[in-house]
MDTraj code that builds the backbone (N, CA, C; nanometers):
import mdtraj as md
import numpy as np

residues = "MET HIS VAL ALA ASP ILE GLY GLY SER VAL VAL GLY PHE ALA PHE VAL LYS LEU GLY ARG PRO PRO ASP ASP ALA MET HIS ARG PRO ARG VAL PHE ALA TYR ILE GLU GLU VAL VAL VAL SER SER ASP HIS ARG ARG LEU GLY VAL GLY THR ALA LEU MET HIS ARG VAL GLU GLY TRP ALA ARG ASP ARG LYS VAL ASP GLN ILE GLU LEU ILE VAL TRP ALA PHE ASN GLU GLU ALA ARG LYS PHE TYR GLU SER LEU GLY TYR THR THR SER TYR ARG ARG MET PHE ARG THR".split()
xyz = np.array([
    [13.0660, 13.4809, 11.0228],
    [12.9773, 13.4444, 11.1307],
    [12.8583, 13.5388, 11.1285],
    [12.7423, 13.4825, 11.1486],
    [12.6175, 13.5576, 11.1552],
    [12.5678, 13.5494, 11.2988],
    [12.5311, 13.6636, 11.3549],
    [12.4939, 13.6700, 11.4961],
    [12.3503, 13.7185, 11.5097],
    [12.2758, 13.6573, 11.5998],
    [12.1410, 13.7025, 11.6347],
    [12.1482, 13.7639, 11.7733],
    [12.0984, 13.8858, 11.7845],
    [12.0960, 13.9468, 11.9168],
    [11.9579, 14.0044, 11.9442],
    [11.9228, 14.0033, 12.0702],
    [11.7976, 14.0615, 12.1167],
    [11.8332, 14.1583, 12.2275],
    [11.8020, 14.2829, 12.2059],
    [11.8305, 14.3845, 12.3060],
    [11.9775, 14.3966, 12.3402],
    [12.0635, 14.3717, 12.2419],
    [12.2075, 14.3829, 12.2646],
    [12.2724, 14.2586, 12.3222],
    [12.1945, 14.1542, 12.3478],
    [12.2496, 14.0275, 12.3984],
    [12.2512, 13.9240, 12.2865],
    [12.3640, 13.8591, 12.2679],
    [12.3747, 13.7545, 12.1662],
    [12.2942, 13.6337, 12.2127],
    [12.2017, 13.5900, 12.1264],
    [12.1177, 13.4746, 12.1591],
    [12.1406, 13.3586, 12.0628],
    [12.2219, 13.3814, 11.9588],
    [12.2508, 13.2748, 11.8650],
    [12.3529, 13.3185, 11.7618],
    [12.4089, 13.2199, 11.6936],
    [12.5022, 13.2492, 11.5853],
    [12.5076, 13.1320, 11.4889],
    [12.5517, 13.1632, 11.3681],
    [12.5756, 13.0612, 11.2659],
    [12.7132, 13.0887, 11.2070],
    [12.7974, 12.9881, 11.2054],
    [12.9312, 13.0001, 11.1475],
    [12.9322, 12.9270, 11.0145],
    [12.9630, 12.9997, 10.9084],
    [12.9564, 12.9466, 10.7722],
    [13.0840, 12.9816, 10.6970],
    [13.1274, 12.8916, 10.6100],
    [13.2419, 12.9233, 10.5248],
    [13.2139, 12.8753, 10.3831],
    [13.2831, 12.9359, 10.2888],
    [13.2726, 12.8941, 10.1495],
    [13.3727, 12.7837, 10.1222],
    [13.3365, 12.6927, 10.0351],
    [13.4273, 12.5851, 9.9996],
    [13.4223, 12.5548, 9.8519],
    [13.5264, 12.4914, 9.8049],
    [13.5369, 12.4432, 9.6677],
    [13.6034, 12.3062, 9.6745],
    [13.5497, 12.2094, 9.6022],
    [13.6147, 12.0784, 9.6015],
    [13.7474, 12.0857, 9.5265],
    [13.8310, 11.9853, 9.5433],
    [13.9573, 11.9821, 9.4693],
    [13.9313, 11.9858, 9.3189],
    [14.0215, 12.0437, 9.2459],
    [14.0097, 12.0519, 9.1005],
    [14.0686, 11.9247, 9.0406],
    [13.9852, 11.8200, 9.0347],
    [14.0301, 11.6927, 8.9786],
    [13.9130, 11.6227, 8.9105],
    [13.9396, 11.5092, 8.8517],
    [13.8378, 11.4370, 8.7747],
    [13.7287, 11.3761, 8.8621],
    [13.7532, 11.3641, 8.9921],
    [13.6559, 11.3019, 9.0820],
    [13.5460, 11.3988, 9.1280],
    [13.5684, 11.5280, 9.1132],
    [13.4746, 11.6273, 9.1651],
    [13.4277, 11.7203, 9.0536],
    [13.3029, 11.7599, 9.0626],
    [13.2547, 11.8603, 8.9671],
    [13.2869, 11.9984, 9.0232],
    [13.3187, 12.0920, 8.9381],
    [13.3500, 12.2272, 8.9852],
    [13.2240, 12.2922, 9.0430],
    [13.2354, 12.3496, 9.1595],
    [13.1226, 12.4160, 9.2239],
    [13.1725, 12.4976, 9.3416],
    [13.0864, 12.5823, 9.3893],
    [13.1121, 12.6583, 9.5106],
    [13.0011, 12.6221, 9.6076],
    [13.0365, 12.5919, 9.7305],
    [12.9340, 12.5593, 9.8284],
    [12.9582, 12.6372, 9.9571],
    [12.8505, 12.6564, 10.0306],
    [12.8583, 12.7156, 10.1638],
    [12.8440, 12.6004, 10.2616],
    [12.9318, 12.5952, 10.3575],
    [12.9294, 12.4886, 10.4569],
    [12.8971, 12.5504, 10.5931],
    [12.7835, 12.5123, 10.6479],
    [12.7433, 12.5605, 10.7794],
    [12.8129, 12.4733, 10.8827],
    [12.9082, 12.5309, 10.9520],
    [12.9839, 12.4558, 11.0522],
    [12.9077, 12.4426, 11.1824],
    [12.8347, 12.5476, 11.2172],
    [12.7698, 12.5463, 11.3475],
    [12.6546, 12.6450, 11.3492],
    [12.5439, 12.6038, 11.4086],
    [12.4315, 12.6923, 11.4381],
    [12.3986, 12.6705, 11.5850],
    [12.3995, 12.7784, 11.6606],
    [12.3724, 12.7689, 11.8043],
    [12.2702, 12.8753, 11.8402],
    [12.1677, 12.8344, 11.9140],
    [12.0697, 12.9267, 11.9702],
    [12.0590, 12.8935, 12.1190],
    [12.0643, 12.9959, 12.2019],
    [12.0567, 12.9725, 12.3466],
    [11.9261, 12.9008, 12.3799],
    [11.9310, 12.8156, 12.4795],
    [11.8142, 12.7343, 12.5139],
    [11.6931, 12.8201, 12.5485],
    [11.7139, 12.9389, 12.6032],
    [11.6028, 13.0285, 12.6380],
    [11.5355, 13.0906, 12.5165],
    [11.5997, 13.0825, 12.4001],
    [11.5472, 13.1483, 12.2807],
    [11.5133, 13.0514, 12.1683],
    [11.5064, 12.9241, 12.1981],
    [11.4692, 12.8257, 12.0963],
    [11.3184, 12.8290, 12.0741],
    [11.2802, 12.7937, 11.9527],
    [11.1399, 12.7914, 11.9099],
    [11.0758, 12.9303, 11.9102],
    [11.1592, 13.0323, 11.8953],
    [11.1100, 13.1697, 11.8862],
    [11.1421, 13.2320, 11.7501],
    [11.1963, 13.1519, 11.6576],
    [11.2281, 13.2013, 11.5242],
    [11.3717, 13.2478, 11.5063],
    [11.4519, 13.2388, 11.6122],
    [11.5911, 13.2845, 11.6043],
    [11.6699, 13.1978, 11.5065],
    [11.6594, 13.0668, 11.5202],
    [11.7316, 12.9756, 11.4310],
    [11.6871, 12.9912, 11.2865],
    [11.5582, 13.0048, 11.2661],
    [11.5061, 13.0239, 11.1306],
    [11.5592, 13.1534, 11.0709],
    [11.5590, 13.2611, 11.1503],
    [11.6122, 13.3896, 11.1018],
    [11.7598, 13.3772, 11.0668],
    [11.8362, 13.3070, 11.1498],
    [11.9787, 13.2868, 11.1207],
    [11.9970, 13.2096, 10.9903],
    [11.9201, 13.1037, 10.9733],
    [11.9333, 13.0229, 10.8519],
    [11.8947, 13.1035, 10.7282],
    [11.7909, 13.1858, 10.7378],
    [11.7531, 13.2699, 10.6240],
    [11.8632, 13.3711, 10.5927],
    [11.9268, 13.4228, 10.6953],
    [12.0388, 13.5164, 10.6740],
    [12.1547, 13.4454, 10.6041],
    [12.1851, 13.3230, 10.6494],
    [12.2915, 13.2434, 10.5861],
    [12.2567, 13.2161, 10.4399],
    [12.1321, 13.1793, 10.4138],
    [12.0909, 13.1488, 10.2768],
    [12.1012, 13.2722, 10.1875],
    [12.0659, 13.3895, 10.2388],
    [12.0812, 13.5131, 10.1624],
    [12.2273, 13.5440, 10.1345],
    [12.3107, 13.5245, 10.2360],
    [12.4548, 13.5452, 10.2225],
    [12.5102, 13.4528, 10.1137],
    [12.4641, 13.3266, 10.1160],
    [12.5105, 13.2287, 10.0164],
    [12.4623, 13.2665, 9.8765],
    [12.3373, 13.3087, 9.8644],
    [12.2845, 13.3524, 9.7341],
    [12.3662, 13.4676, 9.6777],
    [12.4003, 13.5640, 9.7643],
    [12.4805, 13.6788, 9.7210],
    [12.6162, 13.6355, 9.6667],
    [12.6657, 13.5230, 9.7132],
    [12.7962, 13.4713, 9.6696],
    [12.7819, 13.3660, 9.5608],
    [12.6599, 13.3469, 9.5135],
    [12.6292, 13.2559, 9.4027],
    [12.6768, 13.1124, 9.4287],
    [12.6538, 13.0652, 9.5493],
    [12.6919, 12.9272, 9.5795],
    [12.5961, 12.8310, 9.5107],
    [12.6463, 12.7134, 9.4802],
    [12.5663, 12.6101, 9.4148],
    [12.4841, 12.5298, 9.5155],
    [12.5337, 12.5208, 9.6388],
    [12.4694, 12.4348, 9.7372],
    [12.5111, 12.4784, 9.8772],
    [12.4185, 12.4631, 9.9711],
    [12.4489, 12.4871, 10.1118],
    [12.4517, 12.3503, 10.1794],
    [12.5578, 12.3244, 10.2543],
    [12.5751, 12.1940, 10.3183],
    [12.5910, 12.2100, 10.4688],
    [12.5536, 12.1058, 10.5407],
    [12.5747, 12.1004, 10.6845],
    [12.5739, 11.9555, 10.7276],
    [12.6215, 11.9321, 10.8473],
    [12.6192, 11.7979, 10.9061],
    [12.5365, 11.8057, 11.0327],
    [12.4512, 11.7075, 11.0521],
    [12.3744, 11.6978, 11.1760],
    [12.3888, 11.5543, 11.2273],
    [12.4182, 11.5410, 11.3549],
    [12.4351, 11.4081, 11.4139],
    [12.3032, 11.3311, 11.4096],
    [12.3111, 11.2020, 11.3840],
    [12.1925, 11.1173, 11.3723],
    [12.1082, 11.1193, 11.5002],
    [12.1719, 11.1303, 11.6150],
    [12.0972, 11.1292, 11.7409],
    [12.0274, 11.2617, 11.7700],
    [12.0632, 11.3679, 11.6974],
    [12.0088, 11.5002, 11.7239],
    [11.8815, 11.5213, 11.6421],
    [11.7761, 11.4535, 11.6838],
    [11.6505, 11.4553, 11.6095],
    [11.5898, 11.5960, 11.6033],
    [11.6030, 11.6721, 11.7091],
    [11.5487, 11.8080, 11.7111],
    [11.6126, 11.8941, 11.6008],
    [11.7438, 11.8880, 11.5904],
    [11.8136, 11.9652, 11.4874],
    [11.7793, 11.9139, 11.3484],
    [11.7751, 11.7822, 11.3327],
    [11.7427, 11.7243, 11.2017],
    [11.6052, 11.7705, 11.1557],
    [11.5062, 11.7664, 11.2437],
    [11.3711, 11.8103, 11.2084],
    [11.3689, 11.9591, 11.1749],
    [11.4479, 12.0388, 11.2475],
    [11.4561, 12.1818, 11.2193],
    [11.5074, 12.2053, 11.0776],
    [11.6183, 12.1420, 11.0415],
    [11.6750, 12.1599, 10.9082],
    [11.5797, 12.1079, 10.8004],
    [11.5154, 11.9952, 10.8254],
    [11.4192, 11.9416, 10.7284],
    [11.3027, 12.0385, 10.7092],
    [11.2595, 12.1056, 10.8160],
    [11.1491, 12.2016, 10.8040],
    [11.1866, 12.3193, 10.7151],
    [11.3169, 12.3432, 10.6994],
    [11.3657, 12.4505, 10.6130],
    [11.3987, 12.4014, 10.4724],
    [11.3727, 12.2730, 10.4453],
    [11.3931, 12.2190, 10.3107],
    [11.5224, 12.1436, 10.2888],
    [11.6017, 12.1225, 10.3932],
    [11.7276, 12.0484, 10.3787],
    [11.6973, 11.8991, 10.3756],
    [11.7716, 11.8258, 10.2930],
    [11.7519, 11.6815, 10.2806],
    [11.8850, 11.6097, 10.2995],
    [11.8771, 11.4820, 10.3260],
    [11.9963, 11.4002, 10.3451],
    [12.0503, 11.3574, 10.2094],
    [12.1801, 11.3779, 10.1886],
    [12.2404, 11.3367, 10.0624],
    [12.3212, 11.2083, 10.0771],
    [12.3718, 11.1818, 10.1950],
    [12.4426, 11.0567, 10.2178],
    [12.4475, 11.0301, 10.3682],
    [12.4790, 10.9058, 10.4018],
    [12.4954, 10.8680, 10.5420],
    [12.6377, 10.8206, 10.5615],
    [12.6981, 10.8669, 10.6651],
    [12.8324, 10.8208, 10.7002],
    [12.8148, 10.7144, 10.8069],
    [12.8637, 10.5969, 10.7815],
    [12.8446, 10.4862, 10.8740],
    [12.9789, 10.4401, 10.9276],
    [12.9759, 10.3756, 11.0411],
    [13.0999, 10.3282, 11.1025],
    [13.0718, 10.2028, 11.1827],
    [13.1784, 10.1398, 11.2224],
    [13.1707, 10.0214, 11.3070],
    [13.2884, 10.0261, 11.4022],
    [13.2655, 9.9949, 11.5275],
    [13.3750, 9.9929, 11.6240],
    [13.4043, 9.8521, 11.6685],
])
top = md.Topology()
chain = top.add_chain()
for i, resn in enumerate(residues, 1):
    res = top.add_residue(resn, chain, resSeq=i)
    for name in ("N", "CA", "C"):
        top.add_atom(name, md.element.get_by_symbol(name[0]), res)
traj = md.Trajectory(xyz[None], top)
C-alpha cells in the first residue's frame, strides 16, 4: 500500500499487488502489477495527490520489473476514467453483461 499524507494526515492511498497468470498454454508468462484501489479524500482531489500516488506505484512496479500495470475502472466513473487516461492508461477490453 502506498500512502499520501499532508502534514501527518492521510489524504490518499493506492493498494497494489503483483500478479502472475496461470502457467498454462492460454497465458503468456509475465508479471503484472494490479492496482486494486486508489482513493483520494474529496478535499484533496485535483491537487496532484492522485497523480503523485500513481507515479509512486509506477516507480514501485518498475523496480519490480513488471511487464504491465493493470486496473479496473467502472464505466460510469467518468472522472476516474479520464484521470487514468490522462496518465496514459488505455482500455484493453470491455466486460459486458446482461440481466
